[in-house]
C-alpha positions, -999 to 999 in steps of 0.1 A, spaced: -268 148 107 -264 128 139 -290 137 166 -278 118 197 -245 124 214 -236 88 206 -242 92 170 -222 125 170 -193 108 186 -194 79 162 -195 104 132 -163 121 147 -145 88 151 -154 77 117 -141 109 101 -108 105 121 -104 70 110 -113 78 75 -85 103 73 -61 82 91 -67 52 67 -66 74 36 -30 85 47 -20 50 50 -35 40 17 -16 69 1 16 57 17 11 23 1 5 38 -32 38 59 -30 58 27 -22 42 9 -52 50 38 -73 86 38 -62 90 1 -72 72 7 -106 96 36 -112 126 14 -105 113 -13 -128 108 12 -156 143 26 -154 155 -10 -160 178 -10 -130 174 -43 -112 191 -32 -80 170 -1 -76 139 -20 -83 148 -48 -58 157 -23 -31 124 -4 -36 105 -38 -36 122 -49 -3 112 -16 12 76 -19 0 68 -55 11 68 -49 48 46 -19 44 21 -36 21 18 -65 46 14 -43 75 -15 -24 58 -30 -57 49 -28 -68 85 -45 -36 97 -73 -40 71 -64 -10 51 -61 -30 21 -74 -65 15 -49 -93 20 -56 -106 -16 -49 -72 -30 -16 -71 -11 -7 -105 -24 -16 -94 -59 5 -64 -59 35 -83 -45 32 -111 -68 30 -88 -100 58 -64 -89 80 -95 -81 73 -110 -115 83 -78 -132 114 -76 -113 124 -112 -121 116 -105 -158 139 -75 -155 167 -97 -141 163 -122 -168 164 -95 -195 
C-alpha cells in the first residue's frame, strides 16, 4: 500500500490507465475477430471491409503504445495474407 500522498496518487493514476488501456486492447481484439470471422465465412468483400476498418484502429493503438508496433505489423500482415489467399481461391 502506498504510504505517501504522491505514491497514493500514482497508484490511482496507474489503475485508471490500466483500465483505460485494457478497454483499448479489447477494442483491438474485437476488430481482429471481425476480420477473422469475415475470412472464415469465405466472403472476400466482407473480410476486406472488416480489414479496412481494423487497420486504422490497429495503427492508432500502436502509436499510443497500447500494443507494440511490431505486433500491429504482424497482425496486419497475417490478416492481409489470409484475405489475399481468399481472393485467389
